[in-house]
C-alpha positions as CSV (number, residue, x, y, z in Angstrom):
1,M,0.0,0.0,0.0
2,A,1.1,3.5,-0.8
3,K,0.2,6.6,1.3
4,Y,-1.5,9.6,-0.2
5,L,-1.9,13.1,1.2
6,F,-5.4,14.5,0.6
7,V,-5.4,18.3,0.7
8,Y,-8.8,19.8,0.9
9,H,-9.5,23.2,-0.7
10,G,-12.5,25.4,-0.2
11,G,-16.0,24.2,0.8
12,S,-18.7,26.1,2.5
13,H,-19.0,26.3,6.3
14,P,-22.2,25.1,8.0
15,E,-24.1,27.9,9.7
16,T,-26.6,26.1,12.0
17,E,-26.1,23.5,14.6
18,E,-28.1,21.1,12.4
19,E,-25.8,21.8,9.5
20,V,-22.8,21.2,11.7
21,A,-24.2,17.9,12.9
22,A,-24.9,16.8,9.3
23,V,-21.4,17.7,8.1
24,M,-19.8,16.0,11.0
25,D,-21.9,12.9,10.3
26,A,-20.9,12.9,6.6
27,W,-17.2,13.1,7.5
28,G,-17.5,10.4,10.2
29,N,-19.4,8.1,7.8
30,W,-16.8,8.7,5.0
31,L,-13.8,8.1,7.3
32,G,-15.5,5.2,8.9
33,G,-16.2,3.6,5.6
34,L,-12.6,3.8,4.6
35,G,-11.6,1.8,7.7
36,A,-7.9,0.8,7.9
37,A,-7.1,3.0,4.9
38,V,-7.3,6.0,7.2
39,V,-3.7,6.7,8.3
40,D,-4.4,10.1,9.7
41,G,-8.0,11.5,9.4
42,G,-6.5,14.9,9.4
43,N,-8.1,18.2,10.5
44,P,-9.4,21.4,9.1
45,V,-6.9,24.2,9.1
46,G,-7.0,28.0,9.6
47,T,-5.7,30.8,7.6
48,S,-2.4,29.9,5.8
49,S,0.6,32.0,4.8
50,T,2.9,31.6,1.8
51,V,6.6,32.3,2.3
52,K,8.3,33.0,-1.0
53,P,12.0,32.6,-2.0
54,D,12.7,36.3,-1.6
55,G,11.4,36.1,2.0
56,S,8.2,37.9,1.3
57,V,5.1,36.5,3.0
58,S,1.5,36.4,1.6
59,G,-1.1,35.9,4.4
60,D,-4.0,34.9,2.2
61,G,-2.9,31.4,1.3
62,G,-2.9,32.0,-2.4
63,A,-5.6,31.6,-5.0
64,N,-6.8,28.2,-3.7
65,P,-6.1,28.1,0.1
66,V,-6.0,24.8,2.0
67,S,-9.0,24.1,4.3
68,G,-7.8,20.7,5.7
69,Y,-5.8,17.5,5.1
70,G,-5.8,13.7,5.6
71,I,-3.4,10.8,5.0
72,F,-4.7,7.6,3.5
73,D,-3.5,4.2,2.3
74,A,-4.4,3.2,-1.2
75,S,-3.3,0.4,-3.6
76,D,-2.5,2.9,-6.3
77,R,-3.4,6.4,-7.6
78,D,-6.7,5.1,-9.1
79,D,-7.7,3.7,-5.7
80,A,-6.7,7.0,-4.0
81,I,-8.9,8.9,-6.5
82,A,-11.8,6.6,-5.9
83,K,-11.5,7.2,-2.2
84,A,-11.3,11.0,-2.7
85,K,-14.4,11.0,-4.8
86,G,-16.4,10.1,-1.7
87,C,-15.1,13.0,0.4
88,P,-17.8,15.3,1.9
89,I,-15.9,18.4,0.9
90,L,-17.0,17.8,-2.6
91,Q,-20.7,18.2,-1.6
92,A,-19.7,21.5,0.1
93,G,-18.3,22.9,-3.1
94,G,-14.7,22.2,-2.3
95,S,-12.1,20.0,-3.9
96,V,-9.5,17.3,-3.0
97,E,-5.9,17.5,-4.2
98,L,-4.0,14.3,-3.7
99,A,-0.3,13.5,-3.8
100,D,1.8,10.4,-3.3
101,I,3.8,10.4,-0.1
102,I,7.3,9.3,-0.9
103,D,9.0,7.2,1.7
104,M,12.5,8.4,2.4
């Protein structure tokens, strides 16, 4: 099995307690359905900053800021993509970027 970093971008934020509960249930069901493939279920993240080679810092996270991450086992890239397609961030208008984690 290979490990993949899932980086979540965007997505709307729930506004009511009922919406929060529904979103949490969706994430719990998705992660629970992936079982042992979940290496690190990850977390949402706050505002990001970008440090550039010249030392300047942008505090807005760029054009497509990160909203969270997770680490998952998958047999190959196609399996990782299939897993990502079930991610609840997609229903909230967000996206999932995935990358192979290279063992060093």
